[in-house]
N, C-alpha and C positions, 0 to 999 in steps of 0.2 A: 504334706506341705513341708517345704525346705526353706523357710524364711531366712535362715542364717546366710544364705547366698547374698542377700541384700546388704550385709555388713560391708561388702566391698564396693557398693554403689556410692555415687556422689550425692551430696545433699544440696538441694536447690534453695532451701531456706530453713531456718529454725526460729522458734518463737517461745518466749516465756510470757505468760499472761497472768496478771493478778487482777481478779475480779474484786472490786472494792466493796467493803462494808463501811468504809469511812469516807468523809467528804474530801474532794481534791483540795490541796493546799496551795496550788499555783506554783509548785516547786519547779525550778529549772534543773533538770536532772544531769544534763551533760557537764556543767561545771563541777558538780559534786563528784562525778566519776573521773573526770579528766583534768580538772583545774583550769579549763578555758571554755570559751563559748563554742557551741556547735558550728560546723561549717554552714549548715542550713537550719533555719528555724522558721516555722510557719504556724499561724494561728487561724483556725476557721471556727468561729463560734466558740464552743467550749473545748474543741480539740486543739491540743498543742503538740507539734511534732518537732523533734530535734534529730538531726541526722548528720552523718559524715563517714569518712573512710577511717577504719581502725584496723591496723594490721592487714591492710590490703582488701578488706571486705566492707560492705556497706552495713552500718549499724543505724537502726531507727529506734528512737524512744518516743512512743506514742502515748500521750496522757489525755484521758477524757473522763467524764464523771463516773462512768460505770466500770472502767477497766484501765489498766496500765500495761502496755505491751512493749517488749524488747525483741526486736526482729533483726536477724542477721541474714543478709543475702549477698550473692556474689557481685563483684564489680563487673558490669557488662563489658568493660574494655578488655577483660581477660578472655572473651570469646574468640574463637578462631575456626577456620573451616574444619580442622581436625577435632576440635572440641567446641561445637557450636552452642552448647548449653553449658555455661560455666558453673562451677561448683564451689561450695564453701568448705569442702573436705568430706571425709568419711564420717560415719556416725560417731566413731570413737573420738576423732579430732574435734568435731563440733560439740560433743558432749562435754569434753574437757573445757572448751572455751565458755560454754554456757554455764558450767559449774563455777568458773572463775567470776563471771558476771554476777551470778547469784550471790556469791560471797561478798562482792563489792556493794551490791545494791542493798542487801538485807542489813548491812552494817550502817547504812545511812538512816538517821533517826526519822527522817521524813517518809521512809518507805511505808506504803499504806497498809492498814489492817485489811485482811482479805476474807471474803466469804467463800472463795473458790480459787484454786491455783491450777495451772495447766502448763504442760510442755508439749510443743508440737514440732514435728520435723517431716520434711518431704524428701525422700530418697528416690533416685531414678537411675536408669541405665539407658544410654542413648544407642539407637541403631539407625542405620540409613535405609532399611527396608522394613515394611510392615511384618514380613515373615520372620525376620530376625528378632524383632521386638516381641512378637508372640512366642517365639521359641524361648526367649529369656523367661517369659512367664510360665512356659511349660516346665522349665527347670525348677521353678518354685512350686508348681502344682503338677507334678508328673501324673497324678491320677486323673487330671483333666486334659491330658495331651490330645486325645482324639477330638474333643470338643473345641479346644483352642486352635487346632490345626485348620478348622473350617470356619473360624470366627473372624469377624471384623471389629469386634469391640469386646471389652472384658471389664467387669467390676465385681469385686469380692470384698465383703465387709464383715468384720467380727467385732463385737464389743463384749469385753470380758471383765466384769467387776470382781474385785478381790478385797477382802478385809485385811488391813495392814495394821500392825502394832509397832509404833515407834517408841522411843524412850519414855515419853510421857504423853503421847498422842495416839488415839485410836481413830482410824478413818477408813472410808471406802475409796479405793482408787479404781477408776474406769480405764481399762486398757483397750483403746479403739485402734484398729488397723484397717486400712482401706487400700486394696490393691487394684490397679487399673491400667489401662492402655491409653496412650494419647498420641495424637498426630499434630506436629507443629510445623509452621512455615516461618522460617527465620530469614533475616536479612544477612546474606553472606558477604555483603560489601560490594564495591564496584566491580571487582574482578570475578567473583563467584556468582553474584546475583542471589535471588531467593533460594533457600535450601529447605528441602523437605526432610524432617527427621521424625523418628518414631521412638517413643519412650515407654518402657515398663516402669511403673511408679508404685510407691507405697507411701501413704500418709499415715503417720503414727501420731495419735493424740492421747496423751497420758494425763489424766486430770483427776482432781479430787471431787468428792461429793460436796455439798454445801457444808460449811463449817458450823460449829455450835453458835449459839446466839451471840456470844462475845466476839466472834471472829478470830482469825489467826493473826498473831502478832508477827513482827519481823523476825523475832527469834524462832517462832514456830515455822515460818516460811523457810528459814535457813535450814531447818531439819527436813521439811517436806519436799521442797523443790529438787534437791539432789536425788531423792527416791524416785521422783517422776522422771528425771533425766535418765537414771539407770534403767528405769522400766522400759524405755524404748528398746534397749538392747536385749533385755529379757524377753520381750515379745518376739523378736526375731529369732532368738535362740530357743523359742518355745518352752521357756522356763516358767511361764505364768500359767 
């Protein structure tokens, strides 16, 4: 397996999730981060979402009783026939941005106490033929080249728990990676019409086990989340 090849792929989305052990406070997060109201705000029952464009990418803050999500996705207006699936950047670029958001959020006193924390990112490589997409996966899994050559689909998943010792926190981190093939039909606009594209993909989900009974404070989260973010690269480099 040569997962490090995916370090050059684009990211379709990235997510930070805080699973709550404290009750929601009704906090409006966007003004605390950016000093103004979000471009879009919606409330559906107990779910409150704030979203807008930040540095050319979509940022969603989703707050509900059991979890608080921070999700970065591409601006769909950046799609083109040459790049039909837009990206938010490489893993390194996205990791830097999510680390900055972590520092901002955990410095806010309203940041929730957590019973679990997670970082997720989806990386992909676009091809315009099924054969090329499967060939991309063959480069990752050369030992499966004969099988992939005659395959129409592919899914490969590994979950690897590791015990980590931080400065004053001991915890188990789950390193989950899921590699798969996908076929997409996209709107290429009035000139191109529908476009068929094929992608080699990897979902990386790096998460903690459940916290101690007291939960993890914002100060704890400020230590733990950067470890989760760095863990995504370590998985691809096969350092875990």
